[in-house]
LOLORO-347074 format. One record per atom (N, C-alpha, C): residue in one letter; z, x, y. Coordinates in pm, whole numbers, plus 32768, in hexadecimal, padded with zeros to 4 digits. Layout:
BEGIN
AZXY
...
END
This chain:
BEGIN
M86C157E99CCE
M873858389CF0
M872E586D9D7E
L879A585F9DC8
L879E58929E50
L87D9591E9E4F
Q8793597C9E8E
Q87C15A089E90
Q87AF5A459F1A
I880A5A9E9F3D
I87FB5AE89FBA
I87805B429FAD
S87295B3CA011
S86B15B90A011
S86B25BF7A081
Q86FF5BDBA0EC
Q87095C39A15C
Q87925C2CA19D
L87C35C9DA1D0
L88405CA0A21B
L882A5CF1A29A
F885F5CBFA309
F884C5D03A388
F88CD5D06A3D9
I88DF5D73A423
I89465D79A48A
I89055DA4A50C
Y89465D85A57A
Y89165DA6A600
Y898B5DE2A64C
P89AC5E61A631
P8A285E9AA666
P8A395E89A6FD
I89CF5EA4A74B
I89D45E8CA7DB
I89895E0BA7F6
K89D05DA9A829
K89975D25A83D
K89125D2CA886
S88AE5CE9A84E
S88295CD8A888
S87CD5D51A87C
L87FC5DBDA83B
L87A35E2BA81B
L87675E15A791
G87115E6FA764
G86D25E61A6E2
G87375E5DA670
G87135E19A603
G876D5E0BA592
G87605E7DA52E
I87BE5E80A4D2
I87BF5EE2A465
I87BF5E96A3E2
A875E5EB3A38B
A87575E75A307
A87B05EC1A2A6
L87FE5E77A257
L88595EB2A1F6
L883C5E7FA16A
T88645ECBA106
T885E5E99A07C
T88E55E5EA053
T89525E95A08A
T89D95E63A073
T8A215E5FA0F9
A8A6C5DF5A110
A8AB55DE7A18F
A8B445DC0A172
E8B9F5DF4A1C4
E8C2C5DD4A1B6
E8C4F5D5CA20E
V8C8C5CF7A1D1
V8CB95C81A219
V8D475C9AA24C
T8D575C94A2D0
T8DDA5CAAA30F
T8E0D5C24A346
D8E7E5C2BA38C
D8EB95BAFA3BE
D8E645B6CA429
R8E0B5BB8A46C
R8DBC5B7CA4D8
R8D265B87A4C2
G8CFC5B9CA446
G8C6E5BA6A427
G8C515C24A3D9
L8BD25C4BA3CE
L8BAE5CC5A388
L8BDC5D3EA3D8
K8C065DA5A392
K8C395E1EA3D2
K8BD35E54A438
H8C045E76A4AD
H8BB75EACA51E
H8B625E44A565
D8B545DCAA530
D8AF85D6BA56D
D8B295D3CA5F5
R8ADC5D5BA65D
R8AF75D31A6E7
R8B855D56A716
R8BB25DCAA6ED
R8C325DFCA71E
R8C225E44A7A4
W8BA75E66A7C9
W8B895EA3A84A
W8B335E41A89B
M8B395E4DA91D
M8AEB5DF3A973
M8AD45E35A9FB
L8A5F5E1EAA32
L8A405E4CAAB9
L8A615DDEAB1C
V8AA05E05AB8A
V8AC45DA4ABF2
V8A905DD4AC79
D8A825D74ACD6
D8A525D94AD5C
D8AC75DAEADBB
D8AAA5DB0AE3B
D8B125DCDAE9E
D8B805D64AEA1
N8B605CECAE71
N8BC25C7FAE6C
N8C045C73ADE3
N8BEB5CD7AD8D
N8C205CD8AD04
N8BEC5C63ACB0
R8B775C31ACD4
R8B355BCBAC84
R8AD45C10AC24
F8AC65BD8ABAB
F8A725C18AB47
F89E05C1CAB74
I899D5C89AB4B
I890F5C9DAB66
I88C35C85AAE4
S88545C3CAAEB
S880C5C1EAA70
S87765C26AA82
Q872F5C1EAA11
Q869D5C1DAA12
Q86655BA4AA59
R86B45B3EAA69
R86835AC7AAAE
R864F5AEAAB39
E86935B47AB7A
E86695B74ABFE
E861F5BFAABF9
F86415C4CAB95
F860A5CD4AB8E
F85D35CEBAB01
A85575CBFAAED
A85185CC8AA68
A85105D57AA36
R850E5DB7AA91
R85035E43AA6B
R85755E71AA10
M85E45E28AA0F
M86545E4DA9B9
M862C5E4DA926
A85C55E00A902
A85965DFEA878
A85655E86A849
L853A5EDBA8A7
L85045F5EA884
L85725FC5A86C
L85EE5FA1A884
L865E5FFCA86C
L86905FE5A7DE
Q866B6040A787
Q86886034A6F8
Q87006088A6D2
M874B605AA66E
M87C7609DA648
M87C660C8A5B6
T880E6135A59E
T8830615FA517
T88C46184A517
I89036175A4A4
I89906199A496
I89996227A460
E89D5627FA4AD
E89E96309A484
E8A7B631FA45E
S8A9E6394A42E
S8B2763AFA402
S8B8A63ACA476
D8B5A63CBA4EF
D8BB563D5A561
D8B99636FA5CE
G8B486308A5B0
G8B3162A1A613
G8AAB625CA601
L8A846212A668
L8A0461CDA668
L899E6220A6B4
R892D6235A678
R88BF6278A6BE
R8862620CA6F5
V88516209A776
V87F961A8A7B7
V877F61F3A7EA
T870961C8A7BF
T868D620BA7E3
T862F61ACA82B
D85F961D8A89A
D8596618BA8E3
D850E61A4A8A2
K84D5613FA862
K8457614FA81B
K83E56178A877
S83F06158A8F6
S83806173A950
S83736206A975
N83E16252A96D
N83D962DFA995
N842E633DA940
E846F6306A8D7
E84C16353A87A
E8540638CA8B8
S85606364A932
S85E16389A96B
S864F6348A918
F86C2638DA908
F872C6353A8B5
F87B6637AA8EA
I88196330A8BC
I88A4634EA8DA
I88F76330A85E
L89636379A84B
L89BF635FA7DE
L8A3A6319A819
V8A5262A1A7EC
V8AC56253A81A
V8B366266A7B5
P8BA8629DA7DE
P8C1662B3A77E
P8C516231A74C
F8C876234A6D3
F8CC761BCA69C
F8D416192A6EC
E8D8661F3A727
E8DFB61D6A778
E8DDC61F7A80A
P8E01619EA867
P8DE661B8A8F6
P8E296239A925
E8DEE6275A98A
E8E2662EEA9C5
E8E7F62D1AA3D
T8E906251AA5D
T8EE8622AAACB
T8F5061C6AA98
N8FB461AEAAEC
N90176147AACF
N900D60D2AB31
I8F9A60C9AB73
I8F866063ABDA
I8F585FE0AB99
V8FAA5F79ABA6
V8F8C5EF6AB6B
V8F5F5E97ABDA
V8EF25E51ABC2
V8EBF5DF0AC23
V8EB65D67ABE2
K8EB55D00AC37
K8E9E5C77AC0A
K8E095C5CAC14
A8DCA5C44ABA3
A8D3A5C2DABA1
A8D1D5B9BAB82
T8CA55B6FABA8
T8C7D5AE4AB94
T8C075ADCAB35
V8C175A8AAACC
V8BAA5A68AA71
V8B9B59D0AA78
W8B3059A3AAB8
W8B205914AAD3
W8B9B58DEAB1C
D8BE45881AADE
D8C5A5848AB20
D8CDB588DAAF8
D8CD258F1AAA2
D8D495935AA70
D8D6A59B0AAC2
S8DEB59CAAAD1
S8E1B5A45AB0D
S8E645A94AAA1
C8E425B12AA90
C8E7F5B63AA28
C8E8A5BF4AA56
E8EE25C3EAA16
E8EFB5CC7AA40
E8E9E5D2BA9FC
G8E785D90AA47
G8E2B5DFEAA10
G8E535E7FAA53
T8E4A5EEDAA0A
T8E6F5F71AA3E
T8DF15FBFAA64
L8DEF5FF5AADE
L8D7C6045AB08
L8D6C60BDAAAC
V8CF260D7AA7F
V8CD96140AA1C
V8CD961CAAA5C
S8C8261E0AABD
S8C7A6264AAFC
S8C1F625EAB76
A8C3662B9ABD2
A8BE062C4AC48
A8B5362EEAC1E
E8B4A6343ABB7
E8AC86371AB88
E8A7462FCAB55
A8AB462A2AB08
A8A6B622EAAD4
A8A3C61D5AB46
D8A9361BEABA8
D8A6E6169AC1A
D89F561A4AC63
K89F66226AC77
K89896269ACBE
K8907625DAC71
W890C626EABEC
W8893626AAB9A
W885661DEAB9A
F88A86178AB80
F887360F0AB7B
F884460C0AC03
T888760EAAC6E
T885B60C7ACF5
T87D16101AD11
R87BD617DACE8
R873A61BDACFD
R86CD617CACA9
I86EB6162AC2C
I8687612BABD1
I865F609DABF8
L86C1604BAC1F
L86A45FBEAC3C
L86805FA5ACCF
G86A06005AD26
G867F5FF3ADB2
G86D95F93ADFC
I874F5F78ADC3
I87B35F23AE02
I883C5F63ADEC
N889C5F3FAE3E
N89235F71AE26
N895A5F33ADA6
A897C5F89AD48
A89AC5F5AACC7
A8A225FAFAC9A
R8A845F6DAC5F
R8AF65FB3AC25
R8B065F86AB94
L8B2B5FE4AB3F
L8B3C5FC6AAB1
L8BCF5FB6AA92
I8BF45F46AA51
I8C7E5F2DAA2A
I8C885F1AA993
Y8D015F2BA95F
Y8D1C5F20A8D0
Y8D8E5EBDA8BA
M8D805E68A857
M8DEA5E09A834
M8E495E4BA7D0
A8EC05E6DA7FE
A8F255EAAA7A8
A8F645E42A74C
E8FAB5E72A6E7
E8FEB5E18A688
E904F5DB9A6CB
V908D5DE8A737
V90F25D95A779
V90B55D23A7C9
S90335D29A7E3
S8FEF5CBFA82D
S8FD05C4CA7CE
R90005BD6A7EE
R8FF15B63A794
R8FA55AF5A7DD
R8F295AE5A7BA
R8ED75A7BA7F6
R8EC35A0AA792
E8EFF5999A7AD
E8EF75928A751
E8E7458DCA763
V8E4358A3A6F4
V8DC95852A6FB
V8DEB57CCA73C
D8D845781A75C
D8D9456FFA79C
D8DF456A9A749
P8E63567CA783
P8EC6562FA736
P8E9055ACA6FD
R8E21557BA733
R8DE65500A6FC
R8DAF5515A670
Y8D915592A64F
Y8D5655AFA5CC
Y8DAE5608A575
A8E17563FA5AD
A8E6E569BA562
A8EB95650A4F5
H8ED55698A487
H8F295664A41C
H8FB7569AA427
Q8FC1571DA439
Q90435760A43B
Q904C57C4A4AF
K901F579BA524
K901F57F3A599
K8FD75876A57D
E8F62586BA53D
E8F1358E2A51C
E8EEB592DA59A
I8ED659AFA589
I8EAD5A03A5F8
I8E205A37A5E0
T8DE45A69A64B
T8D5F5AA3A641
T8D565B1CA69D
S8CE65B5DA69B
S8CCE5BD5A6EC
S8C915BABA771
F8C375BFEA7A8
F8BEF5BD9A820
F8B725B85A800
A8B6A5B50A786
A8AFB5AF8A762
A8AFA5A7FA7BF
D8A8B5A35A7C1
D8A8459C3A81B
D8AF65960A803
G8B225951A786
G8B8E58F1A772
G8BD058F1A6EA
Y8B8C5927A683
Y8BBF591BA5FB
Y8BAA599EA5AF
P8BF759B3A544
P8BEF5A34A4FE
P8B6D5A4EA4B4
F8B2A59E2A485
F8AB259F6A432
F8A465993A457
L89C959BDA441
L89565963A449
L8909596FA3C6
L88F258FDA386
L88AE58F5A304
L882758B1A316
I87BE58EDA2DC
I873858B1A2DF
I86F658C3A257
G86B4585BA227
G86685863A1AB
G85DC5899A1C5
Q85AD58F0A16E
Q85265926A17B
Q84BF58B5A177
A84DC584CA12A
A848057DBA121
A846E5796A1A7
S84D45799A1FC
S84C9575CA281
S846557A7A2D7
L846D582CA2D6
L840D587BA323
L8381586CA2E9
D8378586CA264
D82F4585EA225
D82B357DAA24F
E83025770A253
E82CC56EDA27A
E82A056EEA30C
L82F1572AA363
L82CC5735A3F0
L824A5782A400
N823C57EEA3B6
N81C35841A3C3
N814457F7A39B
T81505790A347
T80D85741A325
T80A656F2A39D
R80FB56E0A401
R80DA5691A478
R80AC56E9A4EE
L80BE576DA4E1
L80A257C7A551
L801A580AA543
Q7FD95822A5B3
Q7F5E5870A5B2
Q7F7B5903A598
N7FEA5933A5D1
N801259BFA5BF
N809759C2A577
Q809859F2A4FB
Q811159F2A4AB
Q81795A51A4E8
I81F75A2DA4D4
I82645A7BA50F
I82C35AA9A4A2
R83165B09A4C5
R83765B43A468
R83FF5B01A479
M84515B13A414
M84D75ADBA416
M852C5B16A486
D850D5B92A4B0
D85635BD2A513
D85655B89A599
R85025B32A5B3
R85045AE2A62D
R85845A8EA637
F85B85A65A5C3
F86275A05A5C0
F86AE5A49A5AD
R86AF5ACAA597
R87285B1CA596
R87965AE5A53A
P87715ACBA4BA
P87D75A9CA45C
P882D5B0FA429
N889E5AEDA3ED
N88EE5B4EA3A3
N88CB5B49A30E
I88B95ACFA2DB
I889E5ABCA24C
I881F5A6AA23C
V87C05A9FA1F0
V87465A58A1CD
V87485A44A135
F871D59D0A109
F871D59B6A079
F8696597EA04D
T867559969FCE
T85FE595C9F90
T862858ED9F32
G85C658969F13
G85E358249EBD
G860157A99F12
G85ED57339ED6
G860A56B99F1E
G8598568C9F77
E85A956169FB0
E854555DAA005
E8553560DA095
P84E95602A0E4
P84F55623A172
P856855D6A1B3
Y85B5561BA203
Y862555E3A24F
Y869755B1A1F6
A869D55E6A17D
A870D55C4A125
A879155EEA162
E878F5658A1B6
E880B5687A1F4
E8848561FA252
D87F755BFA27E
D882D5558A2D8
D889D5508A298
V889954FBA215
V88F654A2A1D0
V894554EDA165
M89785562A18B
M89CD55B1A132
M8A5955BAA16E
P8AAF5559A153
P8B33555CA190
P8B9155C6A158
H8B7A55EFA0DA
H8BD45650A09B
H8B8456A5A03A
I8B865728A052
I8B3D5789A000
I8B9F57F49FD3
R8B8D58259F5A
R8BE058939F2B
R8B8659079F01
I8BA4597E9F34
I8B5C59F79F10
I8BC35A609EEC
N8BBF5A909E71
N8C1E5AF79E45
N8CB05AD09E62
E8CD05A539E45
E8D595A1E9E57
E8D835A149EE9
I8D265A289F46
I8D425A139FD5
I8D08598B9FFA
N8D585938A03C
N8D2E58B2A060
N8CF258B0A0EC
F8C7F586FA0F9
F8C3C585EA178
F8C2A57C8A190
Y8C3457A0A20F
Y8C2F5713A231
Y8BC956FCA29F
G8B6556A9A281
G8B055684A2E8
G8B435622A349
V8B49564AA3C8
V8B9255F6A429
V8B3A55C0A499
K8AC65600A4B1
K8A7655D7A524
K89EA5612A519
R898655BEA51F
R88FE55F3A525
R88EE5645A5A5
C889E56ABA59B
C888F5709A60B
C882456D8A66D
A884E56BDA6E8
A87F05697A751
A87AB5715A786
R87275712A78C
R86DB5789A7AF
R86B2578AA841
C869E5805A873
C867A5819A900
C85F9586AA907
V85D75897A97F
V855958DFA993
V85545964A949
M85C5598FA914
M85C65A0FA8CD
M85675A10A856
I8550599BA81A
I84F65997A7A6
I846559A8A7CE
T844959AAA850
T83C059C3A87D
T83A35A57A88D
I84075AADA876
I83F75B3DA88C
I83D95B84A808
D83695BC7A803
D83445C1AA790
D83A35C92A78E
Q83F25C9DA724
Q84595D04A71E
Q84215D90A707
Q83A45D9AA6E3
Q83665E1DA6CE
Q83295E56A74D
H82FD5DFDA7A8
H82B45E2CA81C
H82EB5DF8A8A0
A834E5DA0A89C
A838B5D66A914
A83285D13A965
T82C15CDFA924
T82625C85A966
T828C5BF5A94B
K825C5B99A99F
K82865B0EA994
K82105AB3A96F
N822F5A4EA91F
N81CF59E7A8F9
N821E5967A8E3
V81FE58FFA92D
V824D5884A929
V822D582CA8B0
E81CA5853A85F
E819E57FBA7F2
E820F57D1A795
P8265582DA764
P82CF57FFA707
P832A5794A743
M835057A5A7C1
M83A55742A803
M835C56BDA811
K82DE56C3A83A
K8290564AA84F
K827E55FCA7CC
I825E5644A760
I82485601A6E0
I82CB55C8A6A9
L83365615A6AE
L83B655E3A67E
L83E45568A6CC
A83C55565A74C
A83ED54F2A79E
A83AD5471A76C
G833C547EA725
G82F75408A6F4
G833653C8A67C
Y838B5413A632
Y83C453D7A5B9
Y84535402A599
R848B545BA5EB
R85145489A5D2
R856E5474A64C
A85485414A6A0
A859653F9A719
A85EB537CA708
Q86615381A744
Q86BB530FA746
Q8717531EA7BF
N872552B3A80C
N877A52B5A883
N8758532AA8DF
N86D6533FA8F1
N86A353A7A94B
N86C65434A91F
K86E35448A89F
K86FB54CCA868
K86A054E2A7F0
I867A5560A7DA
I86245585A76A
I867855D2A705
F867655A6A688
F86CF55E0A623
F8683562FA5B9
F86BD56A4A598
F868456F5A52D
F86F25751A4FB
G8722573AA481
G878F5788A448
G8813573FA453
Q88765772A40A
Q88FA5735A405
Q8965579DA427
N89BD577AA484
N8A3057CEA4A2
N8A9957BDA436
L8AD8582DA40F
L8B3B582BA3A5
L8BC2585FA3D4
L8C2D5822A3A0
L8CB3585CA3A2
L8CD1588BA315
H8D4058D1A302
H8D5E5902A27C
H8DF35914A269
S8E185923A1EB
S8EA0594CA1C7
S8E9459B4A15A
G8EE05A1FA169
G8EDA5A8CA109
G8E8A5B02A13E
T8E9E5B75A102
T8E565BEFA125
T8E245C31A0A5
G8DCE5C94A0B7
G8D935CD9A043
G8D065D04A064
N8CB55D199FFD
N8C2B5D44A010
N8BCA5CDC9FDB
I8B585CD0A020
I8AE95C809FEE
I8A6E5CD89FEF
S8A105CBD9F93
S899D5D169F82
S891E5CC69F6A
I88AD5D059F85
I882E5CC99F61
I882D5CB09ECA
G88015C3A9EA3
G88005C129E16
G88755BBC9DEF
D88DF5BBA9E42
D89525B639E23
D89295AD29E28
A89645A839DCF
A894659F59DC9
A899859A79E30
L895A59409E67
L89A058E09EBB
L89C458689E65
Q8A4458519E55
Q8A7357E19E06
Q8A96576E9E64
I8A5656FD9E53
I8A7056899EA6
I8AE7563F9E6B
I8B4F562D9EBA
I8BC855E99E8D
I8BC255579EB8
I8BCE54FF9E58
I8BC8546F9E73
I8C55543A9E8D
END
């Protein structure tokens, strides 16, 4: 039996994740997932790929916003759920251009100080509609500031199999999934075209090509190339390394740890 074993959201793109027991599925992914993003002076997204220290910025959801804490010195800021400005900018995520609202001068000042670079925090409002790659879309689905799709699915068996090949075992958080499941063979997620969880339909549309981000230890912001090197030996195709499956979906509702994944034939 396939069951959800872990659920994660990453409210501010490329910062530490938040583990949940129940998550709300919205039109563009899990609630709060990657609805905020840090951008540079050119309004291009900032990520751990260039600034590994972002992994040390951990988040919790409070009643009045997101609490972001720097693990290295316990400095923190509370990011409100609603921006304090009405300033909308055009931001860039890879090849996509999408709108975001500047959150506050206070947030910009805090992140700039913590990261040592000019950084501004933006929020994706409901009116901002970022469509997924039309080559893979079914019904003009939308997503948040995620790299490209609303969900990333990974089987625990896939990580377990990878860890048998590594000298230093790694955690699932390296791969930043939204949904982790137990049961099934390693890499079973590669060939799941249609999954149903709690009457919500999910569709596997594209294996996830991995980047140097998987070399970053999410607990300490240190780097080790071993996972990338080992995966390149058996999970590479067309000069890309694959681990996990990107999902689209139809329907909204809640999913929880312990929910069954029903494979639809």
